C-alpha positions in Angstrom: 14.7 -32.2 -37.7 16.7 -35.1 -36.1 19.5 -33.0 -35.4 16.8 -30.6 -33.4 15.2 -33.8 -31.8 18.8 -35.2 -30.9 19.4 -31.2 -28.8 15.9 -31.6 -27.5 16.3 -35.3 -26.3 19.6 -34.5 -24.7 18.4 -31.5 -23.3 15.7 -33.1 -21.4 17.6 -35.8 -20.0 20.1 -33.4 -18.7 17.4 -31.4 -16.6 15.8 -34.2 -15.4 19.2 -35.8 -14.4 19.6 -32.3 -12.2 16.3 -32.3 -10.6 17.0 -36.1 -10.0 20.0 -35.4 -7.9 18.4 -32.3 -6.4 15.9 -34.9 -5.0 18.1 -37.3 -3.6 18.8 -39.7 -6.6 21.9 -41.9 -5.5 24.5 -42.3 -8.1 25.0 -46.1 -9.7 28.4 -45.2 -11.6 27.1 -42.7 -14.6 23.4 -43.4 -14.0 21.1 -42.4 -11.4 18.6 -43.9 -9.3 16.0 -43.0 -11.3 17.1 -44.4 -14.2 18.7 -41.5 -15.7 22.3 -41.4 -17.2 24.5 -38.4 -15.6 28.1 -37.4 -15.9 29.5 -35.7 -12.6 32.8 -33.7 -12.3 35.8 -34.2 -9.8 35.1 -32.6 -6.7 33.6 -32.9 -3.5 29.6 -32.6 -2.3 28.5 -31.5 1.0 24.7 -31.5 0.2 22.6 -32.6 -3.4 22.9 -28.3 -4.4 26.6 -29.1 -4.5 25.9 -31.9 -6.3 23.9 -30.3 -8.9 26.6 -28.1 -9.8 28.8 -30.6 -10.7 26.6 -32.4 -12.4 26.0 -29.3 -14.9 29.6 -28.7 -15.3 30.5 -32.1 -16.3 27.1 -31.8 -18.5 28.7 -28.5 -19.9 25.3 -26.6 -19.2 26.0 -22.6 -17.9 23.9 -19.9 -17.6 23.8 -19.4 -21.2 21.6 -22.8 -21.1 19.8 -21.7 -18.4 18.4 -18.7 -19.9 16.8 -20.6 -22.8 14.8 -22.8 -20.3 11.6 -21.8 -19.0 11.5 -19.4 -16.0 9.8 -21.9 -14.0 12.0 -24.8 -14.7 15.5 -22.9 -14.0 14.4 -21.3 -10.6 14.8 -24.0 -9.0 18.3 -24.6 -10.7 19.0 -21.2 -9.7 18.3 -21.6 -6.6 20.5 -24.6 -6.2 23.4 -22.1 -7.7 22.7 -19.4 -5.6 22.6 -21.8 -2.4 26.4 -22.7 -3.0 27.8 -19.1 -3.9 29.0 -18.2 -0.3 30.5 -21.2 0.9 31.9 -23.5 -2.3 34.2 -26.5 -1.4 37.7 -25.8 -2.0 38.6 -28.4 -4.6 36.1 -27.5 -7.3 37.1 -27.2 -11.0 37.5 -23.8 -12.0 34.1 -23.7 -14.1 31.9 -24.7 -11.1 33.1 -21.9 -9.4 32.2 -19.4 -12.4 28.8 -21.1 -12.5 28.0 -20.2 -9.1 29.5 -17.0 -9.5 32.5 -17.3 -7.5 34.6 -15.8 -10.6 37.5 -14.6 -7.9 37.8 -18.5 -6.9 38.2 -19.6 -10.7 40.9 -16.8 -11.4 42.8 -18.2 -8.5 42.2 -22.0 -9.4 43.1 -21.1 -12.7 46.2 -19.6 -11.6 47.4 -22.2 -9.4 47.0 -25.1 -12.5 48.5 -23.2 -14.5 51.7 -22.8 -12.4 51.8 -26.8 -12.2 51.2 -28.2 -15.7 52.4 -24.7 -17.3 49.3 -24.2 -19.1 45.9 -23.9 -19.1 42.9 -25.1 -21.0 39.8 -23.1 -20.2 37.4 -24.0 -23.0 35.1 -26.1 -20.4 35.3 -22.1 -18.7 34.3 -20.4 -21.7 31.1 -22.5 -22.3 29.9 -22.4 -19.2 30.6 -18.5 -18.2 29.2 -17.1 -21.8 27.8 -14.4 -21.7 28.2 -14.0 -18.3 32.1 -13.4 -17.7 33.9 -13.1 -21.4 31.6 -10.0 -21.9 31.9 -8.0 -18.6 32.2 -4.2 -18.8 32.3 -1.6 -16.5 29.0 -0.7 -15.3 28.4 3.5 -15.5 25.8 5.3 -14.9 25.2 7.7 -17.9 24.6 11.4 -17.6 22.4 13.6 -19.8 25.5 15.0 -22.1 26.9 11.5 -22.6 23.7 10.2 -24.3 23.5 11.1 -28.1 20.4 13.6 -28.7 19.2 11.1 -31.6 18.7 8.5 -28.9 16.8 11.1 -26.5 14.3 11.9 -29.6 13.9 8.2 -30.0 13.4 7.3 -26.8 9.8 8.2 -25.3 11.1 7.4 -21.4 15.0 8.0 -21.1 15.6 5.7 -18.2 19.4 5.5 -18.6 19.6 9.1 -18.4 17.2 9.3 -15.0 18.6 6.0 -13.7 21.1 7.3 -10.7 18.1 9.1 -9.1 17.0 8.1 -5.5 13.5 6.7 -6.2 13.2 5.0 -2.9 13.4 1.8 -4.5 16.6 0.8 -5.3 17.0 -1.3 -2.5 14.8 -3.8 -4.3 16.7 -4.4 -7.3 19.8 -6.7 -6.0 21.0 -9.7 -7.3 18.8 -11.4 -5.7 16.0 -10.3 -7.3 17.7 -10.4 -11.0 17.7 -14.2 -10.1 14.2 -14.8 -9.3 13.0 -12.5 -11.8 15.7 -13.1 -14.5 14.0 -11.6 -17.7 10.7 -11.2 -16.4 10.7 -7.1 -16.7 7.2 -6.9 -14.8 8.7 -5.7 -11.4 10.8 -3.1 -13.5 7.8 -1.6 -14.9 6.3 -1.1 -11.7 8.9 1.1 -10.6 8.9 2.7 -13.5 5.6 3.9 -12.8 5.6 4.7 -9.3 8.4 6.7 -9.9 8.6 10.4 -8.5 11.7 11.8 -9.1 12.3 12.5 -12.2 10.3 14.7 -15.2 7.5 13.4 -16.9 7.6 13.3 -20.8 5.6 15.7 -22.5 4.9 15.1 -26.2 5.0 18.2 -27.9 5.7 19.6 -31.5 9.0 20.6 -32.2 8.4 24.0 -32.3 5.8 25.3 -29.6 3.5 27.9 -30.2 1.3 30.0 -27.2 -1.4 27.4 -28.0 1.1 25.0 -27.5 2.4 26.0 -23.8 -1.0 26.0 -22.3 -1.8 22.6 -23.5 1.4 22.1 -21.7 0.6 23.1 -18.6 -2.7 21.4 -18.7 -1.1 18.4 -19.3 1.4 18.8 -16.4 -1.3 19.9 -14.2 -3.2 15.9 -15.1 0.3 14.3 -14.9 0.6 15.9 -11.4 -2.3 14.7 -10.1 -1.2 11.4 -11.0 2.5 12.1 -9.5 1.0 12.8 -6.3 -0.8 9.8 -6.0 2.5 7.9 -6.7 3.9 7.7 -2.7 0.6 5.6 -2.1 1.5 2.9 -4.1 5.1 3.2 -3.6 4.5 2.8 0.3 2.5 -0.5 -0.1 5.2 -2.1 -3.1 8.4 -1.1 -0.6 6.4 -2.3 2.3 9.0 -3.4 5.3 11.4 -4.3 2.4 14.9 -2.6 4.0 16.1 -1.8 7.3 18.0 1.1 8.6 21.4 2.2 9.7 21.3 3.9 13.0 24.2 6.2 12.0 22.6 7.4 8.5 19.7 9.7 8.6 16.5 8.3 6.4 16.4 9.7 2.7 13.4 10.5 1.2 12.7 10.0 -3.1 12.0 13.9 -4.2 8.5 14.2 -5.9 9.0 16.5 -8.9 5.8 17.9 -11.0 7.9 19.1 -14.0 8.1 17.7 -17.3 10.7 17.6 -20.0 10.0 17.7 -23.8 11.8 15.1 -25.2 11.3 16.9 -28.9 13.2 19.5 -27.5 16.1 18.1 -26.2 14.9 17.4 -22.8 13.7 21.1 -22.3 12.1 21.4 -18.3 9.5 22.9 -18.0 8.0 23.5 -14.6 4.4 23.6 -13.5 3.0 27.5 -13.5 1.8 27.7 -9.8 0.3 31.4 -10.3 -2.4 29.6 -12.3 -3.4 27.4 -9.8 -3.3 27.0 -5.7 -1.3 23.8 -5.5 0.6 24.7 -2.2 -1.6 22.0 0.1 -2.1 19.8 -3.2 1.7 19.0 -3.1 1.7 19.3 0.8 -0.3 15.9 1.0 2.0 14.6 -1.5 4.9 15.0 1.0 3.2 13.5 3.5 2.3 10.5 1.8 6.1 10.6 0.5 7.2 10.5 4.2 4.6 7.8 5.3 5.9 5.4 2.3 9.8 6.2 2.9 8.9 4.9 6.7 7.2 1.9 6.0 10.2 0.9 3.9 11.8 0.1 7.1 11.0 -3.5 8.3 9.0 -3.7 11.8 10.4 -6.4 13.5 14.4 -5.2 13.6 15.7 -4.5 17.0 14.3 -2.1 18.9 14.6 1.9 17.1 16.5 3.8 19.2 14.6 6.9 20.2 17.5 8.8 19.8 17.6 8.0 15.9 14.2 9.3 15.5 15.1 12.6 17.3 18.3 12.7 14.9 16.0 12.6 11.9 13.9 15.4 12.5 14.3 18.5 10.6 15.4 22.0 11.9 11.7 23.3 10.7 9.0 21.4 10.8 7.8 19.8 7.4 4.5 17.1 6.1 7.2 14.6 5.0 8.3 14.3 8.8 4.9 14.2 9.9 4.4 11.3 7.4 7.3 9.8 8.7 6.2 10.0 12.5 2.6 8.2 11.6 4.5 5.4 9.3 7.0 4.8 12.8 3.5 4.3 14.2 2.3 2.2 12.1 5.6 0.1 12.7 5.0 0.9 16.6 8.7 2.2 16.8 6.8 5.4 18.6 6.7 3.2 22.0 10.8 4.2 22.2 9.4 8.2 22.4 8.9 9.8 26.0 6.1 12.4 26.3 8.5 14.7 26.6 9.8 13.9 23.5 5.9 14.1 22.6 5.8 17.8 24.2 8.7 19.1 22.1 7.4 17.9 18.7 3.2 19.4 19.9 5.1 23.0 21.1 6.3 23.4 17.3 2.9 24.2 16.9 2.9 22.5 13.3 -0.4 21.4 12.5 0.2 18.4 10.3 3.0 17.6 12.4 1.0 17.3 15.2 -1.3 15.6 13.2 1.6 12.4 12.9 2.1 12.5 16.1 -1.2 11.8 17.6 -1.6 9.2 15.1 1.2 7.7 15.1 1.5 7.7 18.9 -2.3 6.2 18.9 -1.3 3.6 16.8 1.5 2.6 18.2 -0.1 2.0 21.9 -3.1 0.2 20.1 -5.2 -1.0 22.5 -3.6 -0.3 25.1 -5.7 2.4 27.2 -2.7 4.6 27.5 -3.6 6.9 30.1 -0.8 9.9 29.0 -1.5 9.2 25.5 -5.4 9.3 26.3 -5.0 12.9 28.2 -2.9 14.1 25.4 -5.8 13.1 22.5 -8.8 14.4 24.5 -6.8 17.2 25.1 -7.2 18.1 21.1 -11.4 17.4 21.6 -12.4 21.1 23.0 -16.0 19.7 23.1 -14.4 17.2 25.8 -13.2 20.2 28.0 -14.9 21.6 31.1 -16.9 24.6 30.7 -14.6 26.6 32.7 -11.9 25.9 30.6 -10.8 28.5 28.1 -12.0 28.3 24.5 -9.3 26.4 22.3 -9.6 27.2 18.6 -8.1 23.9 17.0 -8.2 23.0 13.5 -11.2 20.4 12.7 -8.0 18.6 11.2 -6.6 17.6 14.4 -9.8 17.0 15.9 -10.8 14.6 13.6 -7.0 13.1 14.0 -7.8 13.2 17.7 -10.9 11.4 17.9 -9.6 8.4 15.5 -6.7 8.1 17.7 -9.0 7.7 20.7 -10.6 4.8 18.9 -7.2 2.9 17.8 -5.8 3.2 21.5 -8.5 1.9 23.4 -9.5 -0.6 20.1 -11.2 -3.8 20.9 -11.6 -2.6 25.5 -15.5 -1.7 24.8 -15.2 0.9 27.2 -18.3 2.3 27.9 -17.4 6.2 28.5 -15.3 6.4 25.4 -18.0 4.5 23.5 -20.5 7.2 24.8 -18.5 9.7 24.1 -17.7 9.1 20.5 -21.2 8.2 19.8 -22.3 12.2 21.0 -19.2 13.0 18.9 -20.7 11.6 15.4 -23.8 14.2 15.8 -21.5 17.2 17.2 -20.8 20.1 15.5 -17.2 20.5 14.9 -15.9 24.2 15.0 -16.0 24.8 11.5 -18.6 25.9 8.9 -16.8 23.6 6.0 -19.2 21.2 5.3 -16.5 18.8 3.9 -14.6 19.3 7.7 -18.4 18.4 9.5 -18.7 15.2 7.4 -14.7 14.4 8.0 -15.5 14.6 11.5 -18.2 12.9 11.8 -16.8 10.1 10.0 -13.7 10.1 12.2 -15.5 9.7 15.4 -17.7 7.0 13.7 -14.7 4.8 12.8 -13.5 5.6 16.6 -16.7 4.2 18.0 -16.3 1.3 15.5 -12.7 0.3 16.7 -13.1 0.6 20.8 -15.9 -2.0 19.9 -14.5 -3.7 17.5 -16.2 -7.3 16.2 -17.9 -7.2 19.7 -21.7 -7.0 18.8 -24.7 -6.3 21.1 -22.3 -7.4 23.7 -20.5 -4.4 23.7 -23.5 -2.5 24.7 -24.5 -4.3 27.6 -27.2 -2.3 29.5 -27.2 0.6 27.1 -29.5 -0.3 24.2 -30.3 3.1 23.3 -26.4 3.4 21.8 -28.0 1.6 18.7 -31.1 3.5 18.3 -29.1 6.4 18.2 -26.6 4.9 15.7 -29.8 4.1 13.9 -31.1 7.4 14.6 -28.2 9.1 12.9 -28.7 7.1 10.1 -32.0 8.0 9.3 -34.4 5.2 10.5 -37.8 5.4 11.9 -37.3 2.6 14.0 -37.1 3.7 17.6 -37.0 1.0 19.7 -36.5 3.1 23.2 -37.4 6.5 22.6 -38.1 7.5 26.5 -34.5 6.7 27.1 -33.4 7.6 23.7 -34.1 11.2 24.4 -32.5 11.5 28.0 -29.3 10.7 26.6 -29.4 13.3 24.0 -30.4 15.5 26.9 -28.1 14.6 28.6 -25.4 14.5 25.5 -26.2 18.3 24.8 -25.5 19.3 28.3 -22.1 18.0 28.4 -20.4 19.5 25.5 -20.2 23.1 24.8 -21.3 22.9 21.1 -24.2 21.5 19.8 -25.9 18.8 18.0 -26.1 18.8 14.0 -29.1 19.9 13.5 -31.4 21.8 10.7 -34.8 23.0 12.7 -35.3 19.9 14.8 -33.8 17.0 12.8 -30.2 15.9 12.5 -28.4 16.6 9.9 -28.4 12.6 8.6 -26.1 13.8 5.5 -23.6 15.0 7.9 -24.1 11.9 10.5 -24.8 9.0 8.5 -21.5 8.0 6.9 -19.4 7.6 10.5 -22.9 5.8 12.1 -23.0 3.1 9.3 -19.1 2.6 9.6 -19.7 2.6 13.1 -22.0 -0.3 13.1 -20.4 -2.7 10.7 -17.0 -1.8 12.7 -19.3 -3.1 15.6 -21.1 -5.9 14.6 -17.9 -6.8 12.2 -18.5 -11.2 11.0 -21.3 -11.3 13.9 -23.7 -12.7 11.8 -26.9 -10.6 13.1 -30.0 -10.9 11.5 -31.9 -7.8 12.8 -29.0 -5.1 12.1 -28.5 -6.6 8.7 -32.2 -6.1 8.4 -32.4 -2.6 9.7 -29.5 -1.8 7.3 -31.5 -2.7 4.5 -32.1 -0.8 1.1 -35.3 1.3 0.3 -37.9 -1.6 -2.2 -40.3 1.8 -3.1 -39.2 4.0 -5.6 -40.4 6.8 -3.1 -38.1 5.9 -0.2 -35.3 5.9 -2.8 -35.1 9.2 -3.8 -35.0 10.5 -0.6 -31.8 8.3 -0.1 -28.1 9.6 -1.3 -26.7 6.6 -3.6 -23.4 7.0 -1.9 -25.4 5.7 1.5 -26.8 2.7 -0.5 -23.3 1.7 -1.6 -21.9 2.3 2.6 -25.3 0.1 3.9 -24.5 -2.4 1.6 -20.9 -2.8 2.5 -21.8 -2.6 6.5 -24.4 -5.0 5.7 -22.2 -7.7 3.9 -19.4 -6.8 6.6 -22.1 -7.9 9.9 -22.8 -11.1 7.4 -19.1 -12.5 6.5 -19.9 -15.5 5.8 -22.5 -15.2 3.1 -20.3 -13.4 1.1 -19.8 -15.1 -2.4 -17.6 -14.4 -5.1 -20.1 -14.8 -8.1 -22.8 -12.7 -10.2 -25.7 -14.6 -8.5 -24.7 -13.1 -5.0 -24.0 -9.7 -6.9 -27.8 -9.8 -8.2 -29.2 -11.4 -5.0 -28.2 -7.8 -3.5 -30.6 -6.0 -5.4 -33.7 -5.8 -4.4 -36.1 -6.8 -6.7 -37.9 -2.6 -7.5 -34.8 -1.8 -8.7 -33.7 -4.6 -10.3 -36.8 -4.9 -12.7 -37.1 -1.2 -12.5 -33.3 -1.2 -14.4 -33.9 -3.9 -16.6 -37.0 -2.7 -18.4 -37.6 0.6 -17.9 -38.2 2.6 -21.4 -37.4 6.0 -23.1 -40.8 6.9 -21.8 -40.6 6.0 -18.5 -36.8 7.7 -18.2 -38.2 11.0 -19.7 -41.2 11.4 -17.7 -40.9 14.1 -14.9 -42.8 12.1 -12.2 -40.1 9.6 -11.9 -36.7 9.7 -11.2 -34.8 7.9 -13.5 -31.4 8.7 -12.5 -31.8 7.4 -9.1 -32.9 4.4 -9.5 -29.8 3.9 -11.9 -27.7 5.7 -9.2 -28.8 3.1 -6.6 -28.5 0.1 -9.4 -24.4 1.3 -9.4 -23.7 1.7 -6.2 -25.3 -1.7 -4.7 -23.3 -3.4 -7.3 -20.2 -1.4 -6.6 -20.8 -2.0 -2.5 -21.3 -5.7 -2.9 -17.7 -6.2 -5.2 -15.8 -4.1 -2.6 -17.3 -6.7 0.0 -16.0 -9.4 -1.9 -12.6 -8.0 -1.9 -13.0 -7.1 1.6 
């Protein structure tokens, strides 16, 4: 017990002395100005880090001892060692070179010492280098045949077998990463979870039956949905973490939807494509994979060469390269492309490549109102073509991308004509009859309108006060302040395009237009602290009105209100409770079982409204 106390005190003295030297303590013989005793090895020191290294050598405090310290304590000392590694002084002893990771200089130093004295004492070197120098072995990447079968069977996830696969994250794991994280394996765990380039493990019996095979396919389908979502997370994890070589093509990690069976010697099982239609399912995963690969590149490197972007263009258009174009646009690399280059992409007539190009160019030229880009985007909005123009059949997906691109291109400009056009597009029927496509087009138009007048508030409208009434009419509000002018505006918009409004009879289809209009109001009045607009986005406070509002619209209203009243958001339970109307709060907490079963009262609508209000408030806090 006494020996352990002495050891702890000795270690504490050493660590304190090292920190004192790093903080600039002066040497007074074997003592420091901080009052701590410390030995320092012979050798020159040009800064405090090099002096601390010599002290660690004299005190025989090597990397093995650093591993025993808490991470927070050892990190500063490891940083000092790393700083001295590149160019250490020439007169250091060999253990000092080993301590900073320069075994080459240590070997040369020991060789010259042997020539001068005829022998060399490496006891101190041994104590410093353990276990980093004495147990060095060649690093080899094992193949599947090198791994024993018993080890494969006992391993839940045979990482060693697939470690050589390029997963798009290998560039992060360098010696510096190891120095920073040490034994902290959370970064490795994130990499394992986001890896999509190897088959997933499926747990089955050793002797599968026909029913087991059906179970395998069901598990594979569930795993496939998770695997296709991984590029989104990988893009965030590796954002701007590497630089590209302009002489090399960009490498994309694979997305493998197959599985492996550890219980059957890692046999591979492919996803049966005949039972489910996964072509589009997999295609969008490849698109996001391209976006993630492009986001890895650092945005502030030297101007990316136009020839390199063209060099990475495949002979046949695909979803991966379309995503790469969008990523280049997010990093503003597409500014180097000419309109001729854009035409070459458009002439391929590949819808997803066109989508990536339109959004990428608009993002690269965000807020510039570039005339040529504007013409390109408006060309893909058939409703804005003159009536004499031959009708073009463009997918609604491309039209939505073009409308969103217009919003990005005119971001923050409050351009009156563009705002008027986008306002009309929120309520305009798209070319297809697909309900989801119609809603997506309206949301894209609403988001674009919000971007054009981002944060401008009432100043964005000027004399066009009917804009607000029109937006609230799209939401379903019955309060119209400029009815005469509003009707005139609607009539003018109906005559300006060749497609009709989204109406059921004489009423606007609020189910389609409301989300886009709410998003537009939230972005236009972002942080504007407008009590008037927030009040008009209030939640229905009666049971009757609540039954006629979709629960997801309630959530959007809560998010929009709090984005407008930004300064009032508070991360507390009480604030979340204040967002819930008393009618809903009282009804949820005091509802009896008889009321739930009552046919005259829609209890489900009440509970859904409550859940969506709480969800919207939490999203507002996170925003």
